[in-house]
N, C-alpha and C positions, 0 to 999 in steps of 0.2 A: 504493500499499499504505499503510495506516494502522495506527498503535499507540497504544492507550490510554497517557496519561501518568500515572502514579501507582505501581502496585506494581511497581517496576523491581527492587527487592530481593527475595531470597528471604525466606521467611517465617522468623520468628524460630525458632531450633531449639527442639525440644520440650523439651529439657533446662531451658530457662529459663522460669520462670512469672512473671508479675508479682505484686506483693504481694497484690493483692486477691484472688488465688485461693488464699492459705495459710490454713489452720487448723491450729495446732500443738497436738498432744497430748501428754500426758505420756510420759517416756521408757519404751521397751517393756521393758526390764529383761532383755533377751536374753542368755544367758550366752555364747553362741558367735555370731560376726557372722551367720551365715546360717541360725540356728535358725528353723524356722517358715517358711522361704521357699517351700519346695516346695508346701505346702498353700494359702498366700496367692496364688502364681502360679495355681495351678488354679482357686481361685474367681475371681480377676479374669479368666482366660480366659474363663470361663463368661459374665460379664457382656458382655465384647467379642465373644463368638461367634468366637473364633479357634481354628480347627481343629488348628494345629500351631505349637510354639514350642521353640526351643532356645537355652539360655543358657549362657555359659561365664565363668568368673572366672580371671584371672591375678593371683597375689600373690606377690612376691618370686621372680619367674622361674619360677614352677610353675604349672601349671593345676590349681587347687585344687578347682574345681567345674565339671562339665560334664554337663548333663542335658537330655534331651528331655522335651517335654510334648506331650500330645495324639497326632494321627495326621498321617500325611503329607497327607491330604485327605478331604475328605468321601466321595470315590469310591475311596479306597485307605486302608483302616483300619489299615495297618501302623503301628507306633509311631516316632515321632521319637526319635533319640538322637544321641550327640555326633557321629556320623559323617554325619548327614543333610545332604544338600546343599540350600542356599538360595540364590537369586539374592540378592546383597548390594548390587547397584545402586550408589549413588554412593560406597560405601566403597571402591570401585575406584579413585577418584581419587586416593586417597593413594599406591597402588601404582604408579600412573602416574608420580606425583611421584618415587617411590623409583626407577623405572626411569631416569628423567632423572638422579636424583642419582648412580646408578651411573656413567653417563657422565661426569657432571661430575667424579667422583673420578678418572676415567681420562684427564682432560684432553681428552676430545672435544667437550665444548661447556662453555658457561658459562649460568648462569642468565640474564645479561643480554645474550646473543647475541640479535640480531635474527632472527625467526623464518625471514625470507627467505634469510638465510645458509645455512640448512640444507634449506629447502623453497622454491626459487626460484619455484615455480608458486603460492605462497600468495598471494592477492589479495583484499583487501577493498575497500569501495566509494570509500573515501579513500586517494588514492596515498601521502600523508604518513603516514597511519596503517599502512598497510601496510609501509612501510620501517621504522616504529619499534616495532611490536610485538615485545616479547621473550617468551622462554620464561616467565620470570616474570611477565608479564602473562596469559599464558594459564592459568597455574596458579592465579593469584590472582584470576580473574574480573574484571579490570580492562580488558579490550578494548572493552566496550561491545556487543558482539554477544549477544544474548538468546537466549531459548528457541526452539529450532527442533523439538527432539524432547526427550522425558522421559517420566516416569511418565504413561501413557495417550496421550500426544501422539507422533505419529510424522511421520518426514520422509524420504522416500526410503528406507524401511527395506530393499528388496530390490536398491538400487543400489549402487554401489561408494563406497568412502571417497575415491576420487578425484573422483568426481562431486560428492559433497557439499562436498569441498574446493574445487572449482571455483565451485559456485553462490554461495558465502559472498561473492563479489565484488559480488552483486546485493542484498545484505541490508541494509536500511536500519536502521543501528544503534540500539539503545533508548537509549543514553546516549553522551555524548562520551568519547572515550578517556581512561582514566585518571581519569574524574571520580568515580568510585565503583565500587561492587560490582554487577555484573550477571552473574547466574549463567548458565552456558553449558555445556551438554554437548558441543556441536560444538567448541568451542575446545579441549577436553580431547580430542576425536578429533584435532584438529590436534597436539596435543602428543604423542599417540601416533604420529602420522605422523613427527614429528621423531625418534623413537626408531628408526623404520624406518629413516630416511634415513642417520642417523648410524651405527647399528649394523650395519645391512645385514640385519636379521632383522625380520620383521613384529612389532609390538607384542605379539602373542599369545605368540609363540614366544620373544621375549625375556622375557617376565614369567614364562614357564613355566620356562625355564632359568635365569635370573638371580635370580629371587625365590622361586618355589614350590619348586623342587628343593633349593636350599641350606637352606631353612627346613623342610624335610621336610613340605610341603604337599601330601602325595600325592593327596588327594581333590580338590584344586581344579583349576578349569578356566576358560577364558575365554569359552565359548560354550555355548549349550543344546544345541548340534548334537555336542557331546562327550560328552553324557550317553546311556547305552544304555536301551533299553526295560527297563522294571522296576527301574531304579536306585533306590537308597535316597536319593530326593529329593523335597522337598516340592513340593506342587502349589499354584499360587496361586489365591487366591480373592478376591472383592469383593463388597461390599455393594450389590446393584442392587435398586431397588424395595423396599428394607426387608428384603431377605433375603440372607444370605451364600452365594453359590454359587461353584462351580468356574469358572475363566476359562481361555482358552488361555494356553500358555506365550508369552513374549515374546522374540523375537530381538532382541537390541541390537547384534548384530556391526558394523554400519555405523558406530556411534560407541562401539565396543568399550571403548575407553581411558577411557571416561566412566562405564561402569556395567555391565559385561558378566560380572564374575566370579562364578562359582558355588563356594560353599565350605561347610564345616562349622564348627561352633563348636571342634572339635579343631585344624583347620588354622588358624582366625583367631587361636587362642591363640598360634601360633607367631609369626604376624605382630605382635601385640601385645608378644610377648616382645622383638621386636627393636627395639622403641620404649620399652621400659621399663628401669629398672635403669641399666646402661651402655649409653646410646642408640646404635645402630648395631652391637651386639654380640649374636651368637646363639650360645648353647652354647659361649662362649669363643672364638668366632671373630669377628674384625671383618669386618663384611659392607659397612657403609657408614661413612664417615668422621665424627667428631664435628662437623666444620665443615657438612657437608651437612645432617646432623640437626638442627642449631640453625636452618638456613635453613628448613627445611620446617616446623619448630614454632615458628618465630619469627613475629610479627605482621607481616604485609605490608600490611595494610590495617584500620584501624578500622572497625567496623560500628556502633558506638554502642549503643544500647539498655540495657537493665537486666534484672536477675533480682529474687529476693526479697532480696538482699543489699546494703546501702551499699556504694558503690564498685565494683560488678559492672560486668563489661567484656565486650564482644563483639569478636572481630576475626577475620580469615581469613589462614592462612599459606599453605603450599603443599600443598593438597590436604587441609587440616585446618581446621575451625573451632577457635577458641580462646575460653574463657569461664572462669568460676570458678565453683566449687561450695562454698559454706561456707567462703570464703577461700582455697581451693586452686586452683591453675591447672588446668584440665582441656583436653585436646585430644579433639576428638570429631567425628563425621560420621554423618549419617543416610543412609539408602538407601531409595529407594522406585522400585520399577517395577511394571509391572502385576501387581498381587496379592501382591507381596512387601515387606515393610519391614523394615528393619534399624536398629539404632543401636549405635555402638561408641563407647567412652569410656575415655579414658587418663587417670590421675591419677598423674603421674610422682612427687610428692612422697611418696605412699603406696605407690609399687611396684605399682600396683593398675590392672588393665584388665578391662572387662566389654564382653561382646558378646551382643546379644540378637538373634535372627532371628525372623520370623514370616511366616506365608503368608496374611495378609490385612491390609488397612490398619488401622491402630489407633494409639493413644498409648500403649497399656499398656508398650511396650516401653522408653519413656523412664521410665515409673513404676518398671519393674524396675530400670533402672539405677540411678536415683536412691536407691531403696530399698538396693541393694547398697552404693553408695559411702557412704550414711549409716551402715549398719551397721558398716563397717570403721573409720568415724572415730568410732564411739560417740556419734554425733550424736543430739540430741532427736528424738523420734518424730514424723514426718510421716506421715499417711495419704495417700501419693501415689496411690495406686488410685483413691480416692474424689476427689480433687482433679481428676486427668485425666478421669474419667468425667463429673463434673459440668462441666468445662470444655467437654467434647465435646458433651454434652447442650445447653448454651446455643448453641454454634457451630452445630449441628444446626438447632436451631429458627430461628436467624436466617437461614441459607441457605435452608431450606424457605420460610421467610416471603417471600423474595425470589423465590424459583423460582415460588411462587404467584402473586405479582404479576406476573411476566412472563407466566404463562398467563393471567391475567384480562385484561391488556392485548390479547389476541388480538381481531383484529376479527372478528366472525361474519358469515357470508353472503356473503363475497366468494369471487371465482374468480380463476384466472390470466388474465391479459390475453389471451394467446394459446392456441391449442390444444396440447396437451402435446408433440406431435411438434416443434414450432417450438423448443423448449428443447434438444431432443437436438442433439449435436454435440460436436466437439473443443474444448478450451479450453487456451491456454498462458500461461505467465508466466515470466519469466526466472528467478525465484527458485524458483517452486514446480512449475516444469517444466510437466507435461502433466496434463490430466483429461479425462474423457469422460462425458458425460451420454446415457443411451440410454433408448428405451421398453420397458418390460417390462410386459407385462399392461396393467393399467388405470393405471399409475403409472410415475414415472421412477426410475432408478437412476443413482447417481454413483460413478465409480471413478477413484481417483488412481493415475497411474504404471503402468497396466496391471497392477498388483497385485491378486490375488483377495482379499488380507486387507485391503485398503483399500477396501472396497466398502459402499455405504449406500443405503438406501431414502429417496427424498424424499418427506416426508410434507407435504403442502400446508398451509401455516399460515394466511397471508391474502395477499391480493393476489399479488404475485410472489415472495414470500417462502416458503421451504420449510424444514422442520425435518429436518436430516441424522440419520437413524437408522441408526447403524453397525451392520452385521451382527454383527460382533464387539461384543458388548453391553459388554465392559469399555472401550470407547471412549465409550460413552454417546451423547449428540445433541449436535448443533451447529446452526449456521445457515447458510443459503445463500440469496441472493437474485439476481435477475437484473434487468439494466437493457438499454435499447433504444437503436439508433442512429437516425440521421436518417431512415433509410428505414423505422422502425417495426419492424424485425426485432431479434433479439435480439443484442446487441452484446457483453455481458460477465456473467461470473458472479462474484459476490462471495462469497468463502468466510470465515467468521468463524472462525478457530481459536483455541480456547481454550488459552491458554499455561499458566494456573494456576486451577484452579476454586477457589471459596471453599471448598467441602469436597466431595471427590469421592463420598462416600457418598450425597450428595444428588443429584449430578450434575456434568456438565462445565460446566453453567451453574446459578447465576449465577456471574458472574466479573467482575472489575474488570482483569483483565489478559488482553487477547487482542489478535490481529492480523488485520486484515481483508487478504486477498490477492484482488486483481483480476486474473482471468484473461480474456483477450480470445477470443471465439470465432473460431475459424479458418473462414473463408468459402470 
């Protein structure tokens, strides 16, 4: 199994833009902070072709703005409102950190407990690392275990959390333990399993009873399976081949503690209130101690980088990115799962929080958040909408050019070495479990893990390389090739998993961050 070296760190959060992107205009002269916001959002949504959006603002412990824009989906024209559910993806991570913080307050665990103290079955490839990984390491992305699942990318989605946990012992780390920031949804799943082991409740039940219920988050859940037909819930969309289209909802249950929460702006306002004002207090009641709040919002790992301000910083806490905006410290996190995109920003010095939820991939959510922060600071006007649109346009052109060059390198006129039936069969790997290639009609079909949703048609590319065209078009296309044994028969299948596309609107490739899994054919 090989992994590219290079893009090991998560991309710079959208809230931060380098100086070259900035063009500052005269102050807008708005009389009230949010004057003109509604019309501006509606105009910008049209540019991005976003079907639906919800925005919430907390100021001085009150929800001062809660508004829905657009519709639940292109095929469901009901309007979005403050109670509409969106999948908020990785903003879930802070809730998992909060769940563990509750157990720290109760004296049932400590941030620096080794994971194996609570999960003896936890095992990584290196025995020394296994013994020394702590809960703090899981929550600050310092284990070195990289992307196995995430936006568009799937890993054993229909298997148990126990199996995913077991197979991590076969994972080749992306970086040395505690050598830096390596984003990992699976390690947050492990954190959720610590909650289960210590509390005796599943992560899902614990979050419901200990976070959602005390905060009055009555619309929130931890699984799409909890949403009834006809629910007031946004439907995911994605730009595919230049057109924004509805795509299937993504079940993230197997790594739920990393990304599976569905909630509304009204409910997320309550979560933000817990972190603002007197941190850890909600409606006059102490929920979390001051000490655990400081740990979650304290810098655990410096990330470097810069924004448009001198002296800007980037760091990661426990489930929170930390940065600065116009000289004020902010805690923030984005969330992206198939067809859902969210940003949440807290500015504690101003007792200000912003949540923006959307139902397609875009950068407008960050522009909205920045505009709102600036409005309350009375800062000079920046046309954030135009900046993000122009930056996206440049990124799109670069990614499309790279994709076109991959297509241009295709070798014409070749055919597979063997008859297609020879490629059919079962393939196995310790980390990636099992896959099957079968003949259907005039072509080949690839299916992972016996899961109907993990099925793709193999489009012959050249020689013994095939393009993997997922039947769930939200997953886009990847690559697989076959190699031969000494007897001249098929020996192995090599699957190139895209871990982080350069720009998903263009496709899962081009990418500089991928993993090649070699799966041996069962003879």
